[in-house]
Structures are given as C-alpha cells and as structure tokens.
N, C-alpha and C positions, 0 to 999 in steps of 0.2 A: 155715684153719691159720696160716697166717703172721701172721694180726693175731691170734688167739689166743695164738700164742707170743710176739708182741710185748709184748702186754698182760701176760702173764705175767712175761717178763723185767723189764718198766717197773715192776711191782708188787714183785718182789724186789729191784729196785735200789732203791726207795723205802724198802723195808722195812729194808734194811741201811743206808741212810742214818740212818733213825729209829733204829735201835738202836746205831748208831755216836755221833750225837749224845746218846744219853741215858747211853750208857756215859762219854763225855767232861765232861759237866756235872753227872751225879749225884755229890752229896756235896761239890762245889766250895764251900769256905767263903771266907771273906775273907781270907786270907792271900795269898801270892804266887801268884797265879792263872795268870800266865804260866809259871812254872817247873812249875806241876803241868800244866797244860796240854800243855807241851812233852814230860813224860816220857809222858803218857797217849797224845799222838799218836804216839810212836815206838812205843809197845807197840800201839797200835791198826795201824798200818803192819805191823809184824811179824804180828799175828795174821791180817789179811787175805791178805798174801803167802803165809803157810804155808797158809792154807786154800785159797786159789785153786790153788797148786801140788798139794796133794793131792787135791782135788776133780778137776782137769782129769786129773790123771795117772791115777787110777783109772778114769774113762770111757774114756779112750785104751787102758789095759790091757785091759780089758773087750772092747773092741771087735776088738783084735788076737787075743785069746785065745778070742773068741765063747763066753764065759762070764760070767754076771753075779754069780757067786759070787767068781770071783778077785780078789785085789788084789795089786800088787807086794809088800807086806810078808808076806803068806801065803806068797808064793814066796822068802822068805828075805832081803828087801831089809834088814829091821831087823837080823838076825844079822850080815849082812856089814857094817853100820855098827860095830855094838859089837865084831866081831872087829879092824876098823881101829882102833878106839880103845885096844883092849887092848894091840894088837901095837906101837902108838906109845907107850904107857905102859911097856912091857917093854924096848922099845930105846932109848927118852929117858930114861926115868926119871921120878919125880914132878915133880922141879923142871924138867927139860928139857920135860917134855909142858905144865906150867903156863908156861913161859916161851915157848912158841911163839907168834909173832905171829897174830892172830885172823885176818888176812887170809890168810896163807899156810895155816895149818890148814884155814880153810874152802875155799880152793882145791884143797888137796889132797884133802879128803873129796868134794867135788864131781867134781872130775876123774878120781880112782880108782874111786868107786863109779859113776861114767858110765860109763867105759870097761868094767869088769868087769861090770855089768849088761847092756850091750849084747850083749857076748860071751855072757854066761849065757843071757839070755832069747832072745836072737837064735837060738842054736842049738835051744832048747827049743821055741820056738814056729814057727820056719821049718821045721826039719825034721820035726817031729812036733805041727803045729798040730791034726791030726786026731785025733790020741791024747790026749784031755783028760786021762783019769785018769792015764797015764804021765807026762805033764807037771806035773800036780799032784804026783803022788808025787816024781819028780825035784826039784822045789823044796823040798819039805817035807824031804826027806832031805838036800838041800845046806843047809837051814838048820838042821837039827839036826846036822850036821858043824860049822858055823860057831859054833854056840853051845857044842857040847863042846870045840872048840879054845881057845874065848874061856875057857869054866869051868876047863880045865886050866892054861892060862897064868894065870888068875886064882888058881889055888892056889899059885903059886910066887911071887907078889907078896907084899911085906911090906903090912902092914894099911894104913898110908897110900896105897901105890899102889893097892892094890885099891878102898879107899875113893872115889878118883878116877875108877876106871873105873866104878864103881857110879853116881857122880852123873851120868854122862854117857850110861848105858845106858837111862835112862828120860825121856820127854818132859817138857819144863818150859816153859811159855810164859813164865817170869818171866825168863829169863836170857838172853834174845837180846841179841847185841850190837849196838847202835845203828850202829856204823859198818861193819856189813856190809848193811845194808839196801840201800843204794842198788845194789849189785852183785846182791845177792839178787833186788831187785824188778826190775832190767833181765833178767836171766837167765829170771824167770817169767814177765814180760811178752813178751818175744821169743818163749818157748815156745808160750804162749797164742796169740799172734797167728800164729805158725806153724802151730798145729794148725787153727785158725779157715781158713786159707788152705787146709787141707788138707781142710777138712770134706767137700764133695761126693766125695772119691776116699774118704774114711773110711766113707760111706754106701755106697759101693758094695764097699769092704772088708767091711762088716758083713753082707753078702748070702752071705758062705761064699768059700772058695778057687776052688772052680770056676765059679760064676757070676762073679765078680770077672775071674778071668782071660778067661773067654769074652767079657767085655764091653771088653776090652782093657786092663785096669788091670795096672799092673807090680806084681805082689803082693809078691815079695821086697822089693824096693826100698821100697814103702811100708810095710811091716812094719818093715824095718829104720829107716826114717826115724821112724816112729812111736814105737818102743822106745827109741831116742835121745831123743826128746822126753819118754816117760817117765822115763827115767834122770835125764836132766837135772832135771826138776820132783822128784822124789822124793828125789834127792841134795840139792837147795837145801834141802827144807823138813827134811830129817833133819840135814843140818849146822845150821841154825839152832836146831831145838829139841829133836831126838832123834828115836828111832824111834817113830811112831805107826801101831798096826797096822791097826785096824778102822775108824778115822773116815772114810776114804774110801769103804768099803761102803755105810755111812749115807748119805754124800752123793750116791753114785751113785743108789740106791735111791730117793731123795728126788726126784731131778731126772727120773729115767725117770715116776716116780708123777706128778708135777707136770705135766710136758709133755704126758706121752702122745703122744709124737712122736719118732721114732728117729732124726731127721735131726740130725747132730752141730753144725749152725749154731746149734741151741737148745739142745743138751745142755751144750755146753761152756761157754757163759756161765752157763747156770743152775745148772750143777755149782759153779762157782766163788762165784757169789753165795749159793748155800745153803749151802756152807761156811762162807764169811766170817759170815752172819747166825747160823750155830750157834755159830762160836767166838765170836765179840764178844758175842753174846747170853748165852752159856755165861759167858764170863768176867764179864761185868756181874752176873749172877745169883750166882755163887760171892763174887765181891769186895762187892758192894753189899747184896745181900740176905741172903746166908748169913754174911757176915762172915768169910770165906776159911775155914769149917769144913769144907771137902773141897778136892779137888784135881782140876780141871777134865780132866786128860789121863786119870786113873784112872777117872772117870764115862765119859768117851768111849769108852775101852777096853771098859768093861764093859758099855755100851749097845750097843757095836758087835759085841761078842760074843754078845749076846743075838740081835741081828738077823742075824747069820751062821748063828745056829742055827735061827732063823725060816725062813731062805733053805732051807738043806738040807731041814728038814721040809716045807716047802712043795713042794720038789721031788720029794721022795719020796710025798707025798700023791698029786700029780699023775701 
C-alpha cells in the first residue's frame, strides 16, 4: 500500500508539473517573454497556493466532522467573509475600503476569520461532534444569518459601495495581489506541514471519539488544533480569491477515490496535488482553449454543487 501511495503521489506531482508547464508556455509569442512568464508565474503560484489550502482544509475538516459531505464553506465560512467585507465598506466607506493597504486587509481577514471560525466550529464540533444533523443545521442557520445581515447592510449602501461589496463576494482567480503571495505561501506551507506531522494522530481521530480516547488520544486538543489549521487555510484562500464553496468537496472525493487509503499521510498531499491540477488545468482550458468564454469559479461551483447532490443521493440509496 505504501508503494502504491508513493507511485500515485509521484504521478500526481508529474501531472501537475506537466499541466503547469503547458499553461506557462502555451501561446507564448515572440514578444517580451520574460515579462509574460513573470506574470504567469505569479498567477500559477496563486492558483497552487489557493488549491492546496482549499484541498487540505476540506480533508482535515471532514476528518474532524467524521462526515465526507461537509466542507467549511457549507458551514458558513464564505458568508462570514462576505459579512466582514460588507462591514468594512459600511464603516470605512468606498474610498476608505479601497485605500486599505493590501497587507493590512489580508492580515485582518485572516486573523478575524481564523479566530471566529475556531470559536464557532470548536463549539459545534467539540460539544456536539456526535450529533451531525444538529451541527449541520446550526452551521447552515449561522450562514443564513451572516448572509441576511450582509444583505440588509447592502440595502443601505449607495450603488458604488454596493458594487464594491459585490466584486469581493465572488471568487476570482484573476485579482490576486502578488505582494500577498509570499505571506500566503508561508502560512499555507506551515499549516500543511503541521497537518502532515499530525497525520498519525489524525488517522486515530478518524476512528471516532470513543476509540480515539480509548487509544490515549487527546481528542479535544487535537480537534481544536485541526480546526485552527482549517481556519487558517480557508482564511488564506478566501482572503486571496474570495469564497469558494464546493471546490474542496470535489478534491476530497477525488483524493479518497484515487488513493483508496484513509491514512492522512497520503490523503493530505494527494488533496493538495489534485486541487492544484484541477485549478491550473481548468485555468489553462478556459484561457487557451475556450478563449475566456467562461469563468472558472462559476464552473467549479456548478460542478461542486452537482457532486454534493450526488453524495447526498448516494447516501440515501445506501
């Protein structure tokens, strides 16, 4: 099994390298190649960072929740982000929001979302981890509450301010600030490496609360640490490109299906690699083949929604 896992991860890494190289050189003319490659390299780094963060965060969250259908976004993560952006526009105004330094805004988004998310999901999962329906219902209700507050505040904004809120309420892989990538990359890499170090403990956690505790695992401590990693990863990806609801669901499903192995030492890197392949390959498809006739984020959300319905129907059939 270890050999099969290694071969699978090596194959995914080679596929990612091939897709990345294809995207970098496709359509490269005889103009200023250095400038073009520099722009593409920045966007490639952003795509890989966001993909790895979303993929790994979803795998970790599903392990804690003991449910393969849940994602952090379904539990209201994206609604929390939109509410934060709306509040900043209301308080600072259009000019003040636009004038915020990118680094300060990114740090505030990541810090506040991480703190609130750990408090929210920690309360739901640690105290009610065995009551999955109640946890889902609570998360959905909170998401509806956040969206309702955002909608109400949006009604009192003038059209220009409302347009600013709308522009940051949907994911866009074309507006990533290159100056934020080093910090985002370091945070993502640190969280992923920490998750890999916790992989053996996560394997035990996936067995369930009672078996994990009986085996000597500090269940509450590990759950809170994992939630902090999830919050960090999703906050980084959301602050970079905006909310992406269902992409992680697709990635986690493909990672489990490809490896056929529940051990997190393989699942975590597989999820990151598959997510990066899908985003980079999808961006290449829309830019070079379809001539930007569609938006990647919209297609990802549509496919993810269909996959979510498939998982629900599959569960009912069984």
